[in-house]
N, CA, C and O atoms as a printed pandas DataFrame, in Angstrom:
     atom_number atom_name residue_name chain_id  residue_number  x_coord  y_coord  z_coord
0              1         N          GLN        A               1  -29.897  -32.249   41.153
1              2        CA          GLN        A               1  -29.824  -33.574   40.680
2              3         C          GLN        A               1  -30.891  -33.633   39.666
3              4         O          GLN        A               1  -32.016  -33.135   39.705
4              5         N          VAL        A               2  -30.326  -34.335   38.754
5              6        CA          VAL        A               2  -31.482  -34.405   37.410
6              7         C          VAL        A               2  -32.398  -35.460   37.606
7              8         O          VAL        A               2  -31.931  -36.425   38.211
8              9         N          GLN        A               3  -33.537  -35.531   37.267
9             10        CA          GLN        A               3  -34.407  -36.395   37.284
10            11         C          GLN        A               3  -34.830  -36.791   36.070
11            12         O          GLN        A               3  -34.780  -36.050   35.088
12            13         N          LEU        A               4  -35.370  -38.234   36.042
13            14        CA          LEU        A               4  -35.916  -38.887   34.757
14            15         C          LEU        A               4  -37.148  -39.186   34.911
15            16         O          LEU        A               4  -37.486  -39.484   36.057
16            17         N          VAL        A               5  -38.041  -39.198   33.982
17            18        CA          VAL        A               5  -39.319  -39.590   33.917
18            19         C          VAL        A               5  -39.665  -40.323   32.397
19            20         O          VAL        A               5  -39.656  -39.716   31.326
20            21         N          GLU        A               6  -39.958  -41.722   32.571
21            22        CA          GLU        A               6  -40.162  -42.758   31.581
22            23         C          GLU        A               6  -41.795  -42.674   31.257
23            24         O          GLU        A               6  -42.660  -42.236   32.015
24            25         N          SER        A               7  -41.929  -43.090   30.232
25            26        CA          SER        A               7  -43.303  -43.420   29.565
26            27         C          SER        A               7  -43.272  -44.366   28.367
27            28         O          SER        A               7  -42.235  -44.722   27.809
28            29         N          GLY        A               8  -44.237  -44.657   28.099
29            30        CA          GLY        A               8  -44.398  -45.482   26.885
30            31         C          GLY        A               8  -44.330  -46.955   26.622
31            32         O          GLY        A               8  -44.303  -47.560   25.550
32            33         N          GLY        A               9  -44.303  -47.505   28.203
33            34        CA          GLY        A               9  -44.316  -49.145   28.273
34            35         C          GLY        A               9  -45.908  -49.592   27.993
35            36         O          GLY        A               9  -46.888  -48.877   27.781
36            37         N          GLY        A              10  -45.800  -50.916   28.068
37            38        CA          GLY        A              10  -47.283  -51.561   27.754
38            39         C          GLY        A              10  -47.155  -52.929   27.558
39            40         O          GLY        A              10  -46.203  -53.605   27.947
40            41         N          SER        A              11  -48.071  -53.307   26.984
41            42        CA          SER        A              11  -48.317  -54.839   26.704
42            43         C          SER        A              11  -48.349  -54.841   24.993
43            44         O          SER        A              11  -48.800  -53.914   24.320
44            45         N          VAL        A              12  -47.902  -55.807   24.580
45            46        CA          VAL        A              12  -47.898  -55.937   22.938
46            47         C          VAL        A              12  -47.471  -57.289   22.735
47            48         O          VAL        A              12  -46.704  -57.931   23.452
48            49         N          GLN        A              13  -48.209  -57.756   21.390
49            50        CA          GLN        A              13  -47.981  -59.095   21.215
50            51         C          GLN        A              13  -46.602  -59.436   20.647
51            52         O          GLN        A              13  -46.023  -58.398   20.324
52            53         N          ALA        A              14  -45.889  -60.522   20.419
53            54        CA          ALA        A              14  -44.648  -60.780   19.673
54            55         C          ALA        A              14  -44.890  -60.172   18.241
55            56         O          ALA        A              14  -45.955  -60.364   17.655
56            57         N          GLY        A              15  -43.973  -59.511   17.757
57            58        CA          GLY        A              15  -43.581  -58.695   16.435
58            59         C          GLY        A              15  -44.194  -57.368   16.492
59            60         O          GLY        A              15  -44.157  -56.602   15.529
60            61         N          GLY        A              16  -44.791  -57.068   17.671
61            62        CA          GLY        A              16  -45.064  -55.722   17.722
62            63         C          GLY        A              16  -44.147  -54.581   17.856
63            64         O          GLY        A              16  -42.942  -54.813   17.755
64            65         N          SER        A              17  -44.592  -53.264   18.090
65            66        CA          SER        A              17  -43.682  -52.230   18.628
66            67         C          SER        A              17  -44.095  -51.583   19.731
67            68         O          SER        A              17  -45.228  -51.832   20.141
68            69         N          LEU        A              18  -43.376  -50.752   20.340
69            70        CA          LEU        A              18  -43.507  -49.915   21.264
70            71         C          LEU        A              18  -42.334  -48.927   21.274
71            72         O          LEU        A              18  -41.227  -49.204   20.812
72            73         N          ARG        A              19  -42.662  -47.744   21.840
73            74        CA          ARG        A              19  -41.625  -46.581   21.833
74            75         C          ARG        A              19  -41.428  -45.931   23.359
75            76         O          ARG        A              19  -42.387  -45.321   23.832
76            77         N          LEU        A              20  -40.561  -46.018   23.906
77            78        CA          LEU        A              20  -40.130  -45.493   25.331
78            79         C          LEU        A              20  -39.633  -44.325   25.015
79            80         O          LEU        A              20  -38.973  -44.080   24.005
80            81         N          SER        A              21  -39.993  -43.437   26.025
81            82        CA          SER        A              21  -39.343  -41.992   26.166
82            83         C          SER        A              21  -39.011  -41.817   27.461
83            84         O          SER        A              21  -39.479  -42.566   28.319
84            85         N          CYS        A              22  -38.156  -40.799   27.771
85            86        CA          CYS        A              22  -37.590  -40.602   28.863
86            87         C          CYS        A              22  -36.956  -39.118   29.000
87            88         O          CYS        A              22  -35.863  -38.875   28.489
88            89         N          ALA        A              23  -37.722  -38.087   29.747
89            90        CA          ALA        A              23  -37.422  -36.916   29.754
90            91         C          ALA        A              23  -36.486  -36.534   31.084
91            92         O          ALA        A              23  -36.713  -36.949   32.220
92            93         N          ALA        A              24  -35.599  -35.825   30.777
93            94        CA          ALA        A              24  -34.533  -35.383   31.839
94            95         C          ALA        A              24  -34.758  -33.977   32.371
95            96         O          ALA        A              24  -35.039  -33.102   31.551
96            97         N          SER        A              25  -34.675  -33.709   33.497
97            98        CA          SER        A              25  -35.029  -32.401   34.127
98            99         C          SER        A              25  -33.780  -31.433   33.872
99           100         O          SER        A              25  -33.884  -30.232   34.122
100          101         N          GLY        A              26  -32.659  -31.957   33.394
101          102        CA          GLY        A              26  -31.590  -31.138   33.029
102          103         C          GLY        A              26  -30.693  -31.745   32.030
103          104         O          GLY        A              26  -30.979  -32.786   31.438
104          105         N          SER        A              27  -29.524  -31.035   31.836
105          106        CA          SER        A              27  -28.778  -31.502   30.580
106          107         C          SER        A              27  -27.921  -32.931   31.157
107          108         O          SER        A              27  -27.785  -33.196   32.352
108          109         N          THR        A              28  -27.522  -33.559   30.297
109          110        CA          THR        A              28  -26.784  -34.708   30.490
110          111         C          THR        A              28  -25.815  -35.125   29.661
111          112         O          THR        A              28  -25.953  -34.528   28.594
112          113         N          TYR        A              29  -24.784  -35.953   29.631
113          114        CA          TYR        A              29  -23.746  -36.120   28.909
114          115         C          TYR        A              29  -24.139  -37.551   27.936
115          116         O          TYR        A              29  -23.801  -37.634   26.755
116          117         N          CYS        A              30  -24.785  -38.464   28.550
117          118        CA          CYS        A              30  -25.338  -39.579   27.803
118          119         C          CYS        A              30  -26.796  -39.982   28.749
119          120         O          CYS        A              30  -27.042  -39.870   29.950
120          121         N          MET        A              31  -27.421  -40.383   27.837
121          122        CA          MET        A              31  -28.517  -41.119   28.397
122          123         C          MET        A              31  -28.634  -42.478   27.788
123          124         O          MET        A              31  -27.924  -42.717   26.811
124          125         N          GLY        A              32  -29.629  -43.614   28.349
125          126        CA          GLY        A              32  -29.678  -44.806   27.784
126          127         C          GLY        A              32  -30.742  -45.604   28.373
127          128         O          GLY        A              32  -31.553  -45.065   29.127
128          129         N          TRP        A              33  -30.821  -47.075   28.041
129          130        CA          TRP        A              33  -31.779  -47.750   28.726
130          131         C          TRP        A              33  -31.173  -48.931   29.257
131          132         O          TRP        A              33  -30.178  -49.397   28.703
132          133         N          PHE        A              34  -31.753  -49.555   30.447
133          134        CA          PHE        A              34  -31.423  -50.843   30.947
134          135         C          PHE        A              34  -32.652  -51.566   31.202
135          136         O          PHE        A              34  -33.707  -50.932   31.198
136          137         N          ARG        A              35  -32.650  -52.941   31.445
137          138        CA          ARG        A              35  -33.769  -53.411   31.641
138          139         C          ARG        A              35  -33.535  -54.702   32.485
139          140         O          ARG        A              35  -32.474  -55.324   32.457
140          141         N          GLN        A              36  -34.644  -55.059   33.258
141          142        CA          GLN        A              36  -34.273  -56.280   34.046
142          143         C          GLN        A              36  -35.616  -57.097   34.143
143          144         O          GLN        A              36  -36.585  -56.498   34.611
144          145         N          ALA        A              37  -35.747  -58.221   33.803
145          146        CA          ALA        A              37  -36.653  -59.284   33.869
146          147         C          ALA        A              37  -36.791  -60.007   35.340
147          148         O          ALA        A              37  -35.788  -59.986   36.053
148          149         N          PRO        A              38  -37.742  -60.518   35.731
149          150        CA          PRO        A              38  -37.962  -61.178   36.954
150          151         C          PRO        A              38  -36.969  -62.236   36.983
151          152         O          PRO        A              38  -36.894  -63.030   36.045
152          153         N          GLY        A              39  -36.084  -62.316   38.146
153          154        CA          GLY        A              39  -35.280  -63.376   38.228
154          155         C          GLY        A              39  -33.834  -63.398   37.127
155          156         O          GLY        A              39  -33.218  -64.430   36.861
156          157         N          LYS        A              40  -33.603  -62.474   36.767
157          158        CA          LYS        A              40  -32.640  -62.209   35.854
158          159         C          LYS        A              40  -31.720  -61.037   36.104
159          160         O          LYS        A              40  -32.246  -60.066   36.648
160          161         N          GLU        A              41  -30.445  -60.960   35.802
161          162        CA          GLU        A              41  -29.741  -59.875   35.870
162          163         C          GLU        A              41  -29.989  -58.489   35.372
163          164         O          GLU        A              41  -30.532  -58.600   34.273
164          165         N          ARG        A              42  -29.848  -57.344   35.662
165          166        CA          ARG        A              42  -29.824  -56.482   34.894
166          167         C          ARG        A              42  -29.205  -56.167   33.725
167          168         O          ARG        A              42  -27.990  -56.348   33.807
168          169         N          GLU        A              43  -29.640  -55.689   32.471
169          170        CA          GLU        A              43  -28.882  -55.693   31.360
170          171         C          GLU        A              43  -28.891  -54.369   30.623
171          172         O          GLU        A              43  -29.804  -53.554   30.490
172          173         N          ARG        A              44  -27.646  -54.359   30.177
173          174        CA          ARG        A              44  -27.729  -52.773   29.376
174          175         C          ARG        A              44  -28.246  -52.754   28.093
175          176         O          ARG        A              44  -27.637  -53.526   27.353
176          177         N          VAL        A              45  -29.126  -52.167   27.576
177          178        CA          VAL        A              45  -29.740  -52.337   26.248
178          179         C          VAL        A              45  -29.201  -51.392   25.366
179          180         O          VAL        A              45  -28.678  -51.872   24.361
180          181         N          ALA        A              46  -29.190  -50.046   25.492
181          182        CA          ALA        A              46  -28.783  -49.088   24.448
182          183         C          ALA        A              46  -28.414  -47.779   25.182
183          184         O          ALA        A              46  -28.943  -47.335   26.201
184          185         N          ASP        A              47  -27.414  -47.256   24.470
185          186        CA          ASP        A              47  -27.350  -45.865   25.186
186          187         C          ASP        A              47  -26.724  -44.806   23.855
187          188         O          ASP        A              47  -26.221  -45.209   22.805
188          189         N          ILE        A              48  -26.906  -43.567   24.217
189          190        CA          ILE        A              48  -26.559  -42.498   23.240
190          191         C          ILE        A              48  -25.859  -41.103   23.837
191          192         O          ILE        A              48  -26.507  -40.396   24.609
192          193         N          VAL        A              49  -24.585  -40.766   23.462
193          194        CA          VAL        A              49  -23.987  -39.691   23.733
194          195         C          VAL        A              49  -24.382  -38.490   23.154
195          196         O          VAL        A              49  -24.772  -38.524   21.986
196          197         N          SER        A              50  -24.351  -37.341   23.808
197          198        CA          SER        A              50  -24.627  -36.181   23.177
198          199         C          SER        A              50  -24.245  -35.859   21.587
199          200         O          SER        A              50  -24.998  -35.295   20.794
200          201         N          ASP        A              51  -23.069  -36.284   21.340
201          202        CA          ASP        A              51  -22.978  -36.062   19.997
202          203         C          ASP        A              51  -23.616  -37.128   18.978
203          204         O          ASP        A              51  -23.258  -37.299   17.813
204          205         N          GLY        A              52  -24.459  -37.690   19.542
205          206        CA          GLY        A              52  -25.323  -38.689   18.584
206          207         C          GLY        A              52  -24.538  -40.243   18.743
207          208         O          GLY        A              52  -25.201  -41.203   18.349
208          209         N          SER        A              53  -23.590  -40.431   19.128
209          210        CA          SER        A              53  -22.997  -41.902   18.774
210          211         C          SER        A              53  -23.774  -42.660   19.783
211          212         O          SER        A              53  -24.220  -42.207   20.838
212          213         N          THR        A              54  -23.888  -43.927   19.311
213          214        CA          THR        A              54  -24.886  -44.808   19.851
214          215         C          THR        A              54  -24.117  -46.190   20.332
215          216         O          THR        A              54  -23.054  -46.488   19.788
216          217         N          SER        A              55  -24.662  -46.995   21.328
217          218        CA          SER        A              55  -24.261  -48.439   21.290
218          219         C          SER        A              55  -25.262  -49.301   21.819
219          220         O          SER        A              55  -25.916  -48.925   22.792
220          221         N          TYR        A              56  -25.470  -50.473   21.267
221          222        CA          TYR        A              56  -26.351  -51.432   21.532
222          223         C          TYR        A              56  -26.134  -52.661   22.179
223          224         O          TYR        A              56  -24.950  -52.985   22.271
224          225         N          ALA        A              57  -26.904  -53.369   22.615
225          226        CA          ALA        A              57  -26.666  -54.725   23.303
226          227         C          ALA        A              57  -26.689  -55.665   21.999
227          228         O          ALA        A              57  -27.269  -55.203   21.016
228          229         N          ASP        A              58  -26.171  -56.807   21.911
229          230        CA          ASP        A              58  -26.263  -57.662   20.751
230          231         C          ASP        A              58  -27.677  -58.144   20.533
231          232         O          ASP        A              58  -28.232  -58.322   19.449
232          233         N          PHE        A              59  -28.092  -58.297   21.561
233          234        CA          PHE        A              59  -29.686  -58.788   21.631
234          235         C          PHE        A              59  -30.840  -57.925   21.196
235          236         O          PHE        A              59  -32.006  -58.317   21.243
236          237         N          VAL        A              60  -30.481  -56.760   20.778
237          238        CA          VAL        A              60  -31.351  -55.846   20.358
238          239         C          VAL        A              60  -31.129  -55.103   18.905
239          240         O          VAL        A              60  -31.956  -54.409   18.314
240          241         N          LYS        A              61  -29.795  -55.432   18.490
241          242        CA          LYS        A              61  -29.339  -54.884   17.198
242          243         C          LYS        A              61  -30.166  -55.319   16.182
243          244         O          LYS        A              61  -30.389  -56.504   15.936
244          245         N          GLY        A              62  -30.763  -54.085   15.412
245          246        CA          GLY        A              62  -31.387  -54.432   14.178
246          247         C          GLY        A              62  -32.992  -54.197   14.517
247          248         O          GLY        A              62  -33.825  -54.044   13.623
248          249         N          ARG        A              63  -33.286  -54.190   15.815
249          250        CA          ARG        A              63  -34.710  -54.325   16.174
250          251         C          ARG        A              63  -35.037  -53.108   17.245
251          252         O          ARG        A              63  -36.216  -52.775   17.365
252          253         N          PHE        A              64  -34.132  -52.508   17.943
253          254        CA          PHE        A              64  -34.289  -51.238   18.716
254          255         C          PHE        A              64  -33.446  -50.320   18.209
255          256         O          PHE        A              64  -32.347  -50.623   17.747
256          257         N          THR        A              65  -34.020  -48.832   18.275
257          258        CA          THR        A              65  -33.281  -47.677   17.769
258          259         C          THR        A              65  -33.357  -46.661   19.055
259          260         O          THR        A              65  -34.392  -46.254   19.584
260          261         N          ILE        A              66  -32.191  -46.394   19.377
261          262        CA          ILE        A              66  -32.202  -45.151   20.364
262          263         C          ILE        A              66  -31.718  -43.732   19.744
263          264         O          ILE        A              66  -30.755  -43.548   19.000
264          265         N          SER        A              67  -32.810  -42.599   20.340
265          266        CA          SER        A              67  -32.440  -41.616   19.712
266          267         C          SER        A              67  -32.553  -40.340   20.853
267          268         O          SER        A              67  -33.062  -40.572   21.949
268          269         N          LYS        A              68  -32.190  -39.378   20.611
269          270        CA          LYS        A              68  -32.303  -38.102   21.606
270          271         C          LYS        A              68  -32.555  -36.865   20.936
271          272         O          LYS        A              68  -31.997  -36.622   19.867
272          273         N          ASP        A              69  -33.455  -35.956   21.543
273          274        CA          ASP        A              69  -33.626  -34.574   21.408
274          275         C          ASP        A              69  -32.926  -33.966   22.289
275          276         O          ASP        A              69  -33.313  -33.868   23.454
276          277         N          ASN        A              70  -31.704  -33.432   21.825
277          278        CA          ASN        A              70  -30.806  -32.563   22.959
278          279         C          ASN        A              70  -31.892  -31.292   23.358
279          280         O          ASN        A              70  -32.009  -30.888   24.515
280          281         N          ALA        A              71  -32.426  -30.906   22.559
281          282        CA          ALA        A              71  -33.072  -29.759   23.129
282          283         C          ALA        A              71  -34.078  -29.780   23.942
283          284         O          ALA        A              71  -34.335  -28.835   24.687
284          285         N          GLU        A              72  -34.751  -30.845   23.890
285          286        CA          GLU        A              72  -35.612  -31.169   24.966
286          287         C          GLU        A              72  -35.240  -32.339   26.090
287          288         O          GLU        A              72  -36.071  -32.746   26.901
288          289         N          ASN        A              73  -34.132  -32.728   26.033
289          290        CA          ASN        A              73  -33.339  -33.437   26.914
290          291         C          ASN        A              73  -34.282  -34.905   27.214
291          292         O          ASN        A              73  -34.679  -35.451   28.243
292          293         N          THR        A              74  -34.364  -35.117   26.191
293          294        CA          THR        A              74  -35.409  -36.497   25.956
294          295         C          THR        A              74  -34.798  -37.457   25.046
295          296         O          THR        A              74  -34.254  -37.150   23.985
296          297         N          VAL        A              75  -34.925  -38.745   25.558
297          298        CA          VAL        A              75  -34.091  -39.907   24.943
298          299         C          VAL        A              75  -35.481  -41.090   24.387
299          300         O          VAL        A              75  -36.468  -41.334   25.080
300          301         N          TYR        A              76  -35.282  -41.529   23.356
301          302        CA          TYR        A              76  -36.321  -42.478   22.894
302          303         C          TYR        A              76  -35.809  -43.788   22.622
303          304         O          TYR        A              76  -34.651  -43.917   22.225
304          305         N          LEU        A              77  -36.634  -44.864   22.815
305          306        CA          LEU        A              77  -36.285  -46.231   22.464
306          307         C          LEU        A              77  -37.424  -46.714   21.618
307          308         O          LEU        A              77  -38.516  -47.035   22.087
308          309         N          GLN        A              78  -37.088  -46.752   20.238
309          310        CA          GLN        A              78  -38.060  -47.398   19.421
310          311         C          GLN        A              78  -37.407  -48.964   19.205
311          312         O          GLN        A              78  -36.338  -49.398   18.777
312          313         N          MET        A              79  -38.975  -49.708   19.878
313          314        CA          MET        A              79  -38.420  -50.985   19.838
314          315         C          MET        A              79  -39.510  -51.849   18.638
315          316         O          MET        A              79  -40.738  -51.826   18.721
316          317         N          ASN        A              80  -38.829  -52.482   17.700
317          318        CA          ASN        A              80  -39.814  -53.125   16.853
318          319         C          ASN        A              80  -39.563  -54.726   16.967
319          320         O          ASN        A              80  -38.635  -55.205   17.619
320          321         N          ASN        A              81  -40.365  -55.366   16.358
321          322        CA          ASN        A              81  -40.175  -56.674   16.314
322          323         C          ASN        A              81  -39.742  -57.477   17.599
323          324         O          ASN        A              81  -38.812  -58.278   17.685
324          325         N          LEU        A              82  -40.692  -57.051   18.651
325          326        CA          LEU        A              82  -40.726  -57.428   20.135
326          327         C          LEU        A              82  -40.842  -58.867   20.157
327          328         O          LEU        A              82  -41.600  -59.468   19.395
328          329         N          LYS        A              83  -39.950  -59.554   21.198
329          330        CA          LYS        A              83  -39.998  -61.060   21.451
330          331         C          LYS        A              83  -40.429  -61.266   23.052
331          332         O          LYS        A              83  -39.988  -60.560   23.959
332          333         N          PRO        A              84  -41.084  -62.028   23.175
333          334        CA          PRO        A              84  -41.278  -62.379   24.580
334          335         C          PRO        A              84  -40.105  -62.339   25.594
335          336         O          PRO        A              84  -40.327  -62.201   26.797
336          337         N          GLU        A              85  -38.773  -62.470   25.056
337          338        CA          GLU        A              85  -37.777  -62.285   25.877
338          339         C          GLU        A              85  -37.358  -61.001   26.172
339          340         O          GLU        A              85  -36.411  -60.764   26.923
340          341         N          ASP        A              86  -38.086  -60.086   25.561
341          342        CA          ASP        A              86  -38.256  -58.500   25.595
342          343         C          ASP        A              86  -38.631  -58.076   26.952
343          344         O          ASP        A              86  -38.150  -57.067   27.470
344          345         N          THR        A              87  -39.625  -58.964   27.625
345          346        CA          THR        A              87  -40.247  -58.497   28.778
346          347         C          THR        A              87  -39.547  -58.261   29.757
347          348         O          THR        A              87  -38.672  -59.041   30.132
348          349         N          ALA        A              88  -39.824  -57.108   30.357
349          350        CA          ALA        A              88  -39.019  -56.717   31.495
350          351         C          ALA        A              88  -39.214  -55.416   31.931
351          352         O          ALA        A              88  -39.838  -54.751   31.104
352          353         N          MET        A              89  -38.882  -54.777   33.006
353          354        CA          MET        A              89  -39.072  -53.380   33.388
354          355         C          MET        A              89  -37.706  -52.846   32.653
355          356         O          MET        A              89  -36.621  -53.423   32.580
356          357         N          TYR        A              90  -38.072  -51.635   32.158
357          358        CA          TYR        A              90  -36.928  -50.822   31.408
358          359         C          TYR        A              90  -36.737  -49.507   31.967
359          360         O          TYR        A              90  -37.577  -48.607   31.961
360          361         N          TYR        A              91  -35.587  -49.458   32.445
361          362        CA          TYR        A              91  -34.990  -48.196   33.352
362          363         C          TYR        A              91  -34.308  -47.173   32.272
363          364         O          TYR        A              91  -33.567  -47.565   31.371
364          365         N          CYS        A              92  -34.574  -46.151   32.438
365          366        CA          CYS        A              92  -33.886  -45.074   31.715
366          367         C          CYS        A              92  -32.776  -44.285   32.793
367          368         O          CYS        A              92  -32.971  -43.872   33.937
368          369         N          VAL        A              93  -31.617  -44.257   31.992
369          370        CA          VAL        A              93  -30.506  -43.861   32.806
370          371         C          VAL        A              93  -29.760  -42.719   32.172
371          372         O          VAL        A              93  -29.802  -42.566   30.951
372          373         N          ALA        A              94  -28.948  -41.759   33.104
373          374        CA          ALA        A              94  -28.302  -40.795   32.520
374          375         C          ALA        A              94  -27.163  -40.422   33.216
375          376         O          ALA        A              94  -27.079  -40.887   34.353
376          377         N          ASP        A              95  -26.146  -39.609   32.784
377          378        CA          ASP        A              95  -25.076  -39.305   33.592
378          379         C          ASP        A              95  -24.396  -38.049   32.890
379          380         O          ASP        A              95  -24.646  -37.817   31.707
380          381         N          ALA        A              96  -23.622  -37.320   33.550
381          382        CA          ALA        A              96  -22.982  -36.042   33.085
382          383         C          ALA        A              96  -21.616  -36.360   32.913
383          384         O          ALA        A              96  -20.992  -35.410   32.439
384          385         N          THR        A              97  -20.829  -37.522   33.166
385          386        CA          THR        A              97  -19.584  -37.616   32.643
386          387         C          THR        A              97  -19.246  -38.616   31.764
387          388         O          THR        A              97  -20.073  -39.497   31.527
388          389         N          TRP        A              98  -18.122  -38.624   31.223
389          390        CA          TRP        A              98  -17.678  -39.552   30.126
390          391         C          TRP        A              98  -17.489  -40.836   30.592
391          392         O          TRP        A              98  -17.910  -41.823   29.989
392          393         N          ALA        A              99  -16.757  -40.890   31.841
393          394        CA          ALA        A              99  -16.485  -42.233   32.387
394          395         C          ALA        A              99  -17.607  -42.927   32.800
395          396         O          ALA        A              99  -17.583  -44.152   32.680
396          397         N          ALA        A             100  -18.482  -42.445   33.215
397          398        CA          ALA        A             100  -19.765  -43.219   33.848
398          399         C          ALA        A             100  -20.506  -43.765   32.613
399          400         O          ALA        A             100  -21.191  -44.785   32.693
400          401         N          CYS        A             101  -20.351  -43.035   31.412
401          402        CA          CYS        A             101  -21.191  -43.664   30.209
402          403         C          CYS        A             101  -20.400  -44.645   29.715
403          404         O          CYS        A             101  -20.989  -45.681   29.407
404          405         N          GLU        A             102  -19.018  -44.599   29.526
405          406        CA          GLU        A             102  -18.176  -45.285   28.965
406          407         C          GLU        A             102  -17.984  -46.855   29.809
407          408         O          GLU        A             102  -17.605  -47.928   29.339
408          409         N          TYR        A             103  -18.370  -46.536   31.106
409          410        CA          TYR        A             103  -18.350  -47.766   31.837
410          411         C          TYR        A             103  -19.522  -48.284   32.367
411          412         O          TYR        A             103  -19.565  -49.121   33.270
412          413         N          ALA        A             104  -20.673  -47.682   31.687
413          414        CA          ALA        A             104  -22.208  -48.199   32.061
414          415         C          ALA        A             104  -22.406  -47.998   33.569
415          416         O          ALA        A             104  -23.300  -48.644   34.115
416          417         N          ASP        A             105  -21.685  -47.199   34.251
417          418        CA          ASP        A             105  -21.998  -46.714   35.826
418          419         C          ASP        A             105  -22.697  -45.345   35.842
419          420         O          ASP        A             105  -22.262  -44.232   36.136
420          421         N          PHE        A             106  -23.772  -45.711   35.485
421          422        CA          PHE        A             106  -24.662  -44.231   35.321
422          423         C          PHE        A             106  -25.081  -44.080   36.779
423          424         O          PHE        A             106  -25.287  -45.041   37.520
424          425         N          GLY        A             107  -25.205  -42.632   37.180
425          426        CA          GLY        A             107  -25.488  -42.264   38.444
426          427         C          GLY        A             107  -27.130  -41.966   38.602
427          428         O          GLY        A             107  -27.708  -42.098   39.680
428          429         N          ILE        A             108  -27.745  -41.575   37.456
429          430        CA          ILE        A             108  -29.151  -41.289   37.455
430          431         C          ILE        A             108  -30.064  -42.540   36.788
431          432         O          ILE        A             108  -29.811  -43.179   35.767
432          433         N          TRP        A             109  -30.943  -42.645   37.493
433          434        CA          TRP        A             109  -31.883  -43.865   37.294
434          435         C          TRP        A             109  -33.418  -43.444   37.131
435          436         O          TRP        A             109  -33.883  -42.881   38.121
436          437         N          GLY        A             110  -34.080  -43.582   36.298
437          438        CA          GLY        A             110  -35.535  -43.352   36.259
438          439         C          GLY        A             110  -36.359  -44.411   37.118
439          440         O          GLY        A             110  -35.695  -45.324   37.609
440          441         N          GLN        A             111  -37.573  -44.394   37.326
441          442        CA          GLN        A             111  -38.234  -45.345   38.126
442          443         C          GLN        A             111  -38.776  -46.770   37.354
443          444         O          GLN        A             111  -39.263  -47.767   37.889
444          445         N          GLY        A             112  -38.556  -46.550   36.119
445          446        CA          GLY        A             112  -38.563  -47.912   35.436
446          447         C          GLY        A             112  -40.208  -47.607   34.526
447          448         O          GLY        A             112  -41.074  -46.786   34.826
448          449         N          THR        A             113  -40.196  -48.503   33.478
449          450        CA          THR        A             113  -41.642  -48.613   32.741
450          451         C          THR        A             113  -41.542  -50.118   32.192
451          452         O          THR        A             113  -40.569  -50.571   31.591
452          453         N          GLN        A             114  -42.671  -50.782   32.493
453          454        CA          GLN        A             114  -42.886  -52.192   32.349
454          455         C          GLN        A             114  -43.133  -52.491   31.033
455          456         O          GLN        A             114  -44.046  -51.822   30.548
456          457         N          VAL        A             115  -42.574  -53.339   30.252
457          458        CA          VAL        A             115  -42.892  -53.993   28.842
458          459         C          VAL        A             115  -42.984  -55.171   28.950
459          460         O          VAL        A             115  -42.191  -55.887   29.560
460          461         N          THR        A             116  -44.274  -55.633   28.187
461          462        CA          THR        A             116  -44.484  -57.074   28.420
462          463         C          THR        A             116  -44.953  -57.525   26.854
463          464         O          THR        A             116  -45.755  -56.918   26.143
464          465         N          VAL        A             117  -44.387  -58.480   26.601
465          466        CA          VAL        A             117  -44.503  -59.219   25.061
466          467         C          VAL        A             117  -45.182  -60.287   25.208
467          468         O          VAL        A             117  -44.659  -61.203   25.844
468          469         N          SER        A             118  -46.432  -60.445   24.701
469          470        CA          SER        A             118  -46.892  -61.991   24.911
470          471         C          SER        A             118  -46.924  -62.750   23.336
471          472         O          SER        A             118  -47.080  -62.114   22.293
472          473         N          THR        A             119  -46.760  -64.100   23.407
473          474        CA          THR        A             119  -46.835  -64.661   22.402
474          475         C          THR        A             119  -48.275  -64.917   21.493
475          476         O          THR        A             119  -48.231  -65.534   20.429
């Protein structure tokens, strides 16, 4: 079973930037990020397939960029112009199948890394 290890969370003021990293212990077809704020439902943030194609939630378009180093099995989430509403636990996700990636039914989850954005 592939395992995921996230890093890069922290606290930042509104307008600031953070970069999240997630290293997978093996190869995957797609990787991505979800987030969950206290009292709110989990949200899909962004994901990337092994061919480099990406998708983003509307609320992060133009601010977040997902990228992947296939050789290192590592995915990154560059978050710019952060807003207080971006405060959440961010989870790295991955899967080896097209269907799981297409329907956001990821089978592999990391432990999460906290992102806190203050005003």
